[in-house]
C-alpha positions in Angstrom: 3.2 -17.0 -6.3 0.6 -19.4 -7.6 1.7 -21.3 -10.7 -1.3 -20.0 -12.7 -0.3 -16.4 -12.0 3.3 -17.1 -13.0 2.1 -18.5 -16.4 -0.4 -15.6 -16.8 2.3 -13.0 -16.2 4.6 -14.7 -18.8 1.7 -14.7 -21.3 0.9 -11.1 -20.7 4.6 -10.1 -21.1 4.7 -11.9 -24.4 1.4 -10.2 -25.5 2.9 -6.8 -24.7 6.1 -7.6 -26.7 3.9 -8.5 -29.7 1.9 -5.3 -29.3 4.9 -3.0 -28.9 7.5 -4.8 -30.9 10.4 -4.5 -28.5 11.6 -5.5 -25.1 10.7 -3.0 -23.3 16.0 -1.6 -0.2 14.6 -1.6 2.0 11.9 -3.7 3.8 10.6 -3.0 7.2 12.1 -4.2 10.4 10.8 -3.0 13.7 12.4 -5.5 16.1 12.7 -3.8 19.4 9.1 -4.2 20.7 8.0 -7.1 18.4 7.8 -10.7 19.6 10.1 -13.1 17.7 8.5 -16.3 16.4 10.5 -19.3 15.2 9.6 -22.6 13.6 6.0 -21.5 12.9 4.5 -22.5 9.6 0.7 -22.0 9.3 -1.1 -22.6 6.0 -3.9 -20.2 5.3 -5.7 -20.9 2.0 -2.9 -20.9 -0.7 -0.5 -18.8 1.3 1.9 -20.0 4.0 2.5 -17.9 7.1 6.1 -17.9 8.3 6.0 -15.0 10.9 9.2 -13.6 12.2 7.7 -10.6 13.9 4.2 -10.0 15.4 2.2 -6.8 15.8 -0.6 -6.4 18.4 -1.0 -2.7 19.3 -1.5 0.5 17.4 1.9 1.8 18.4 3.6 -1.4 17.1 1.8 -1.2 13.8 2.6 2.6 13.4 6.3 2.0 14.2 6.4 -0.9 11.7 4.7 0.9 8.9 6.6 4.2 9.3 10.0 2.6 9.8 12.6 2.8 7.1 14.9 -0.1 8.0 14.3 -3.7 7.0 15.3 -6.6 4.8 13.2 -8.6 2.3 13.1 -11.8 4.4 11.1 -10.1 7.1 7.6 -11.5 7.7 5.2 -9.4 9.9 1.9 -10.7 11.2 -1.0 -9.3 13.3 -1.9 -11.2 16.5 -5.3 -9.6 17.0 -7.7 -6.9 15.7 -6.2 -3.4 16.3 -8.5 -0.4 16.9 -6.8 3.0 16.3 -9.8 5.1 17.6 -7.7 6.6 20.4 -4.4 6.6 18.5 -3.0 9.7 16.7 -1.5 8.8 13.3 0.8 11.7 12.5 2.3 11.5 9.0 5.4 13.6 8.2 7.8 14.1 5.3 10.3 11.9 7.2 8.3 8.9 5.9 8.8 9.9 2.3 11.7 7.4 2.0 9.9 4.5 3.6 9.5 1.5 1.4 7.9 -1.9 2.1 9.9 -4.8 0.6 8.8 -7.5 3.1 5.6 -9.3 3.8 2.7 -8.1 6.0 0.2 -10.8 6.8 -3.0 -9.7 8.7 -3.9 -13.3 9.3 -7.6 -12.3 8.8 -7.5 -9.6 11.5 -8.9 -6.0 11.2 -7.2 -2.6 11.4 -10.0 -0.2 12.2 -10.6 3.5 12.8 -7.3 4.8 11.3 -7.3 8.6 10.9 -4.2 9.7 9.1 -3.3 13.3 9.8 -0.4 15.7 9.0 0.7 19.3 9.2 3.9 18.8 7.2 3.2 20.1 3.7 6.4 18.4 2.4 4.7 15.0 2.9 4.6 13.3 -0.5 3.0 9.9 0.3 -0.1 9.6 2.4 -0.5 5.9 3.0 0.2 3.2 5.5 3.5 2.2 3.9 4.3 5.3 1.8 6.1 3.2 -1.0 6.4 -0.4 -1.9 9.0 -2.4 -3.9 8.7 -6.2 -3.9 6.4 -6.4 -1.0 3.4 -8.5 -0.1 0.2 -7.4 1.8 -2.4 -10.0 2.5 -5.2 -11.4 4.7 -6.2 -8.1 6.3 -9.4 -6.1 6.7 -9.4 -2.3 6.7 -12.4 -0.8 8.4 -12.9 3.0 8.6 -9.7 4.5 7.2 -9.8 8.3 6.9 -7.8 11.4 6.2 -7.9 13.6 9.3 -5.9 16.7 8.2 -7.3 20.1 7.5 -8.6 21.6 4.2 -5.7 24.1 4.5 -3.2 21.2 4.5 -4.9 19.6 1.5 -4.8 22.9 -0.4 -1.2 23.6 0.4 0.5 20.2 0.1 1.2 18.2 -3.1 0.8 14.5 -2.2 -0.3 11.2 -3.7 -2.3 8.8 -1.6 -3.7 5.3 -1.1 -4.6 3.1 1.9 -1.6 0.8 1.5 1.2 2.3 -0.7 1.0 5.6 -2.5 3.8 4.5 -4.9 4.7 0.9 -6.1 7.7 -0.1 -8.1 9.8 -3.2 -8.9 8.8 -6.8 -9.3 7.0 -9.3 -7.1 4.4 -7.0 -5.5 1.3 -8.9 -4.2 -2.0 -7.9 -2.7 -4.2 -10.8 -1.8 -7.3 -11.5 0.3 -8.0 -7.9 1.4 -11.2 -6.3 2.5 -11.7 -2.5 2.6 -15.0 -1.1 4.1 -16.3 2.4 5.1 -13.1 4.2 4.1 -12.0 7.5 2.4 -8.9 8.5 0.5 -8.0 11.9 -0.9 -5.0 13.3 -2.8 -3.7 16.5 -4.3 -1.3 15.7 -7.1 -0.9 14.4 -10.7 0.2 11.1 -9.3 -3.3 10.8 -8.0 -5.2 8.7 -5.5 -6.1 5.0 -5.4 -8.0 2.9 -2.9 -5.3 0.2 -2.8 -2.2 1.8 -4.2 -1.4 5.2 -5.7 0.9 5.4 -8.7 2.3 2.2 -10.3 5.8 3.0 -11.6 6.9 2.0 -15.1 8.8 -1.1 -14.0 6.2 -2.4 -11.5 4.9 -5.9 -11.7 1.8 -6.2 -9.4 -0.6 -9.0 -8.7 -3.9 -8.1 -7.1 -6.3 -10.9 -6.1 -9.3 -11.5 -4.0 -10.1 -7.9 -3.1 -13.5 -6.9 -1.5 -14.3 -3.2 -1.3 -17.5 -1.8 0.1 -18.3 1.9 0.6 -14.9 3.4 -0.3 -14.6 7.0 -1.5 -11.4 8.0 -3.4 -11.0 11.6 -4.6 -8.2 13.6 -6.2 -8.0 17.4 -6.4 -5.9 17.0 -9.6 -6.4 14.4 -12.4 -6.0 10.6 -12.2 -8.0 8.7 -9.6 -8.9 5.0 -9.5 -10.8 2.7 -7.2 -7.7 0.6 -6.7 -4.9 2.4 -8.6 -4.4 6.0 -9.6 -2.0 5.6 -12.6 0.0 2.9 -14.3 3.0 4.7 -15.9 4.4 4.0 -19.3 6.8 1.2 -19.1 7.5 -2.6 -19.0 5.4 -3.4 -16.0 2.5 -5.9 -15.8 -0.5 -5.7 -13.6 -2.8 -8.7 -13.0 -6.2 -8.0 -11.4 -8.3 -11.0 -10.5 -11.4 -11.5 -8.3 -12.3 -8.0 -7.3 -15.7 -6.8 -6.0 -15.7 -3.0 -5.8 -18.5 -0.7 -4.5 -17.8 2.9 -3.9 -17.4 6.5 -5.2 -14.4 7.7 -7.3 -13.9 11.2 -8.6 -11.4 13.9 -9.6 -11.8 17.6 -9.9 -9.5 18.3 -12.9 -11.1 19.1 -16.3 -9.6 15.9 -17.7 -10.3 13.8 -14.6 -9.0 10.4 -15.8 -11.4 8.5 -13.4 -11.7 4.8 -13.4 -13.5 2.3 -11.2 -10.3 0.4 -10.9 -7.5 2.4 -12.6 -7.5 6.1 -13.4 -4.9 6.2 -16.2 -3.0 3.4 -18.0 0.1 4.6 -19.8 1.2 1.8 -22.0 1.4 -1.0 -19.4 0.1 -4.5 -19.8 -3.0 -5.1 -17.6 -5.5 -7.9 -17.3 -8.9 -7.9 -15.6 -10.4 -11.2 -14.7 -13.6 -11.8 -12.7 -14.0 -8.1 -11.7 -17.3 -6.5 -10.7 -17.5 -2.7 -10.3 -20.3 -0.6 -9.0 -19.3 3.0 -8.5 -20.4 6.6 -9.0 -18.0 9.1 -10.4 -18.8 11.7 -7.7 -18.2 11.6 -4.0 -17.4 13.4 -0.7 -14.5 13.0 1.7 -14.7 14.5 5.2 -11.6 16.2 6.5 -11.1 17.4 10.0 -12.6 20.8 9.4 -15.0 20.3 6.5 -16.1 18.2 3.5 -14.7 18.1 0.0 -17.0 17.0 -2.9 -15.8 16.3 -6.5 -17.6 15.2 -9.6 -15.5 13.8 -12.5 -15.4 15.5 -15.8 -13.5 14.2 -18.9 -12.3 10.6 -19.5 -14.4 8.5 -17.1 -14.7 4.7 -17.4 -16.2 1.9 -15.5 -12.8 0.2 -15.1 -10.2 2.6 -16.7 -10.5 6.3 -17.2 -7.9 6.9 -19.9 -5.4 4.9 -21.9 -2.5 5.7 -24.1 -1.6 4.3 -27.5 0.5 1.2 -26.5 -1.6 0.0 -23.5 -2.3 -3.7 -23.7 -5.5 -4.4 -21.7 -7.7 -7.5 -21.4 -11.1 -7.7 -19.9 -12.4 -11.2 -19.1 -15.6 -11.9 -17.1 -16.1 -8.3 -16.0 -19.3 -6.4 -15.1 -20.0 -2.8 -14.4 -22.9 -0.9 -13.0 -23.0 2.7 -11.6 -23.1 6.3 -12.6 -20.4 7.9 -14.8 -20.6 11.6 -14.2 -19.1 14.2 -16.5 -19.6 17.7 -18.0 -17.8 16.7 -21.2 -17.6 13.4 -23.2 -15.6 10.2 -23.1 -17.7 7.9 -21.0 -17.3 4.2 -21.4 -18.5 1.2 -19.4 -15.0 -0.3 -19.8 -12.7 2.6 -20.8 -13.5 6.4 -20.8 -11.0 7.3 -23.5 -9.6 4.5 -25.5 -6.4 5.1 -27.5 -5.9 1.4 -28.3 -8.3 -1.5 -28.6 -8.5 -3.8 -25.6 -9.3 -7.5 -25.8 -12.9 -8.0 -24.4 -14.2 -11.4 -23.4 -17.5 -11.9 -21.6 -17.8 -8.4 -20.3 -21.1 -6.7 -19.6 -22.8 -3.6 -18.1 -26.2 -2.9 -16.8 -28.1 -0.1 -15.0 -25.3 2.2 -15.9 -26.1 5.9 -16.0 -23.9 7.8 -18.5 -24.1 11.3 -17.1 -27.9 11.7 -17.4 -28.8 8.9 -19.8 -28.8 5.1 -19.8 -27.7 5.2 -23.4 -23.8 5.1 -23.7 -21.9 7.6 -25.8 -21.3 6.6 -29.4 -17.9 8.3 -29.4 -15.1 6.2 -31.1 -12.8 7.2 -28.2 -14.6 5.0 -25.6 -14.9 1.3 -25.0 -18.2 -0.3 -23.9 -19.0 -3.8 -22.9 -22.2 -5.7 -23.9 -25.3 -4.2 -22.4 -27.6 -6.4 -20.3 -31.0 -4.9 -19.4 -29.8 -1.4 -19.6 -32.5 0.1 -17.3 -32.5 -2.7 -14.7 -30.2 -5.3 -13.2 -29.9 -8.7 -14.9 -32.1 -11.5 -13.8 -31.0 -14.3 -11.6 -30.9 -16.7 -14.5 -28.5 -14.3 -16.4 -26.2 -14.1 -13.3 -26.3 -17.9 -13.1 -25.0 -18.2 -16.6 -22.4 -15.4 -16.1 -21.0 -17.1 -13.0 -20.0 -20.3 -14.7 -16.5 -19.1 -15.5 -16.2 -17.7 -11.9 -17.1 -21.1 -10.4 -14.7 -23.0 -12.7 -11.8 -20.6 -11.6 -12.2 -20.8 -7.8 -14.6 -20.9 -4.9 -14.3 -17.2 -3.9 -17.7 -16.0 -5.2 -21.3 -16.4 -4.1 -24.6 -14.7 -5.0 -26.9 -12.3 -3.1 -30.7 -12.5 -3.2 -30.8 -10.7 -6.6 -28.3 -13.1 -8.1 -25.5 -10.6 -8.2 -22.1 -12.2 -7.7 -20.2 -11.1 -4.6 -16.9 -12.1 -3.1 -17.3 -14.3 0.0 -16.2 -12.7 3.3 
């Protein structure tokens, strides 16, 4: 972990203690058909690659990700792009006990055209690695990830979902340098759906950095859905989210949808957002194998977080939202849909945001809004140039498009 992130996690933990007043395995090993690598040490950015096992085919990746035997010292790497277009990814309840504790390094390669299907209605976790505890996923591109089961399975099963891990627990969980494009995720449970991970358990410490998302749809038939995380449970965990560029559609069908561009529900965890730009619509469609499902969110819809509970400790720093917050009720906020505790807000803005049918945000005291910038149009290039100063001083991950909008470099 980078030193700055270690210091930030310590600071956030102390902040949570002040706010609350009290102190509150497996890893994968698929050895048989994987090539052993020794004495290899390749530096990529700020990470070091120490591969012990390589993966180069759809079958090898499937066997790795659905295996339940491992140890934390394992380090898995891709050797090339892998196209799953002609591969059948069958997910079963036998994978419910799977848990990633080790490191998966994509080395910049792409996993494309994954269609995850299942007929086993006892399946609980629909994601590449089911669950995660102390694992690392980095340097990988996901292109065209889809759910290929039937609407009958969706209506019969009770499952939480995400692209990488439907449930995350424990300390030292890292997601770094990940791109997700043209993908769809859908769930059918209170634990919800998230683009990156599903439910963050109460003891989970998670660091999410350098995430580029373009054209991702995340839906949940129940409540709680987030562009990256469905729900952060009440507990002692800390989530750090830095350098995220999210464009997509996020929605849930429940009357209290708890829909957020990044996190659906925060239940008393400590969470920080730094240099995060979100552009999403709280309505979307996912195509299953025999038909499409469309949801539009209702109550508790936020640009970053849908709903919070009383002891949540949240910081927004250098964040920007634009999009459409759909609902048939109330509680729409450019930062938080329903705010139960006041966040810390630093240099956070929104523009061109449609709050149901109006560009004027709700005046409800239960929501949290950032500072408006040209509410009916995007900010000017000169405004973006001023806003990007903090981004540039932090790292060299961001650039600007022709309109001036900041975008993560890929």
